[in-house]
N, C-alpha and C positions, 0 to 999 in steps of 0.2 A: 108293040109298046116301046119303049126307048131302054135303052138299055139304060140297067141301073150298074152304078160304078160306086163302091166303097173304098174312100182311104181311111186306113184306119189302125191301128196298134193290137195284137194279140192281149194285150196287159190292162188296156184302158178299160175304165168302167163303163163308159158313156158309147166307148166304142162297142164291148160287150154287147148292152140294151139294144145298139139298134140293130147289130148279128141276130140278136134273137128274134127280136119283129120280124125279120127279113124270112128268118126259118117259120117261125108261125103263121106267116103270110104264105110260104111256100112260093116266095118271088122270086126267080134266078138273078144273080148278082155277080159283078166283077169285083173279086177281092183284089186293092193294090195295099200289099203292108206297108206302114210308114215307121220304120226302126227306130222307135224314139231314144233306145241305148245309145244309137249313133247319130242321134239328134239329125234325124233324116228330116223331121219337120220343121228345120229351119234351112232347107236344102231351096236354092232360087226355084227350082220347077215347083214344088209344094206348095212358098209361098206366094208364088202366082196365083196357083190353085184357089189356097188359101189364106190370106194377109195375116191372119188371128195365127198363124202353124200352132193350130191344133188340130186333135181329131176324137171324132173320125168329122169328115166331109162327105158328102154324096153328091155326084154327080148323076142328072137326070135331065132329058129333053133339054140337052145347053144348057142349064143352070146347076150350080152350084150352092148347096143348102151346108149350115156348118153349126146347127143346132142339134143336138140329138133330139132331145122331146119334139121339135117341128119336123125331122126326119122321118120321125116313126108315124108321126098322123101324116107327112103325104104318105106314108108307106104305106097306110091305112087307109088312107082316099085311093091310093091306087089300087089296092086290091077289095075296092068297094065297103070299105067299110067294115070288116072282119072282126076289128080288137078296138070299138069302142061302144059302151053298151045305148040300146034302143033310147032309153029315158033321158030327158034333159037332165033330170038329179042325177042320174048314177054316171051319166057323162061329166058332168059337172065334177064328183065326185074322182073319175078315172083321172081327171087334169089335173086335180087338187094333188093326185099322189105325184103325178110328173113333175109337176112345180116342185115339191117337196123334195124329191129326188137330186133335182137339179140344186134344189136352195138350201139345202138340209144336209143331205145323205152326201154328195157328190165330193161338199167342203170336208166334210167331214172324216171320208178315207183317206184325205192327202196326207194328213200327219203319221197315222201307220206306215201307211205304204210306201210313203218317202223314207220313214226311220226304222222300218223293221226291213225294206226290199230296197231300196233305191239307194239309199247309201252307201250298202255295198257295194253295189254298181260302178259307182259315181268317183268312188277310191282307187278301181281299177283303172281308170281312165288316166292317160298323161294331161299334167297340169294344165301344159300351154295349150295343150289340144282344146279342153274344156272352157277355157277363160275364151279362146277365140270362138269357138261354136257358141258360146252363152252372149258374147258380143252380138250376135247377127237377130238375137230374140228380137220380133217384133212389140214385143208388150215389156215396155220397161220395168212396170210392176213386176210382173211375172220373173222378169229376168231377174229384175234384183233379189226378189224372195227367194227364187231358185238356188242362186250364190251362195244366199248368207245363211240357207238352211244345209247346203252342200257343207258349207265353211266352218258349222255350229256344230257342236259334239250333241250325242243321241239328246232330243229333244221330249225327255220323259212327262213334264206338265203336259205339253200338248198332245199327246199319246193316250195320257190319261183322260184328259177332257175329250176326246175324240170316243174312247169306249163308253163313258159316262152319258155322250152322245146318242151313240149306237142302242144303250138300252133307253131310252128315250124313243127313239126308232121304234123299236120292238114292241114299247106300252103302247104306243098309237095303233101299231099293226094287231096287236092282240086285241084291242077295244074293236076295231074295225070288223076284225073276224068273227065278233061276236052276233053280229048283224047277217052276214052275208057271206056263200060259201068263197068268193074269193074277194081281194082287196074294196074292191069299188061296188061288186054287183054278184047276184050268184052266177053270174058269167067271167070267164078268165076275160082279161081285158089288157091294155095298155099300162094301166096300173101294175098290174102282175109284173108284164116286161120289164118294167123299169125299176121292180123293187127284185128283182129276180137279180139282176146286176148286184144289190146289194149284197144278197147272202153267197152267189159266188167271191164276191171279194172279202166278206168270212171266213168262209172257207181257204180261202188262200192266206188269210196272216192269222191260221189256226184260230179264232175265234169266232167258230161256231157252237163254242159252250156256252155264250149269252143266250143262244135260243132256248136253254135247257129250262128257264122258269117261265116261259112264256108259250104254253101247250098250244095255244090255236096256229101262233106264226112259226113253233117249232112245226107240227104237221102239216102247214103252207109251203113250208120250206119242203121237206121232202118231197110234197106234190110236185113243186116246182124241178126239184132236180130231176126227179123224172120222166119229166119232157125232152121230147126228143130235141125241143128244140135248143133246150139248156146246153145241151153235152156239143150242137152245131157251135152256138156261141161260145163256147171256152176254146173251140181252134184246136191246134195239133198239141198242144202241152197241157192236158188234163192233170198235172200234179197239184193236189190238195194237199197239207198247205204248199206256198213256194219252198223250195229247197233253202233259201238263201233266210227265211224267217226259224230264229232262233226260239222256239218252243217252249221250253222253259221261262224264257225272260216273257214271253205273252201270258205265260199262267201266272207270273207273279205280277203283272201287270193289271191284267185281270182282276185278279184278287185285292191289288191296293187300289183298283178304282171301283171298284164294288164295294168295298170297306170304308169305302170314300175318306180314304187315307188322304191327308193336305199334304203329302210330299211334294213339291217343287223345286229340288234342285237338279241340275242338270248332270246326268254322267257321260263319260266317256263309251265309244263303241269298244 
C-alpha cells in the first residue's frame, strides 16, 4: 500500500475527523503539521501542494486530496469499507451526515472559534507581519473575511447565532438516535466520525453543556469520547476547554442564546 501522508493542524476541526478516521481504520500515516498560528498554510511549499491553502490535505499514491469528507471515504475504501454501512439506505444516511458536518456544522464553528480562541492569538502577532502574511492568501474572499474579523470587536451576534445552530444540530442528532444506536445505523460509521469532531469542538469551546437537554446525543457523545481513536485524533494537547476560552463569558453567551435574547451589539474583547 502506498504511504499515507496527512498535512493537518491539531486544532482544525476538519483535520480532527480525518485523524479519527485514520485511527478507527488502523491505517498507518505520516504526520505533517501545518502550523496555522504561523500561517504555514500560506508558505509557498504548502500552496504548491494545496493551492487552496487549507487543511487538511492528504497525499496518497502520488495524488493530493483536499476535502475532508472525500478523504475519509478514500481512506475507508483503502481499508475495504469498514466505516460505511452495508445497506444503500444507511450509506445514504451516513453521507447525509458527512455533508451536514461540512455544510452546516463546520461553518457554524468558525465564529465562536475565531472570537473565543483565535482572536487572542492574532492580537499577539506583529501587525505588519500579519498583514503581509494575509496578503499571500490564495482565496481573496477568505482573506478579506479573516482580516475583517481580526480587526473587528468581539462579534457577539455571530457567536450567539452559532450557539443556536449548535442546538439545532443536537436536535437533529437526538432525533436520529431514537431509531439507531449510532447516527446512520446500528454500527459506527463515517457519520459518527464526522460528528465526533463537533463534540471535540464543543469541549474546546466550553460548550459541552449544550448536550444536557439531549440525553441520547449526550450518551452518544460519551461513547464517542471513550473511543481510543478520539484521543488519538485530539493529538498531543488534550486540554479541554482551550485555555484561551473565557468560561464565564461562554456561560453568559449560552444563557443568552438559549433564552433567545435579541441582544446584537458588538462589544470589545
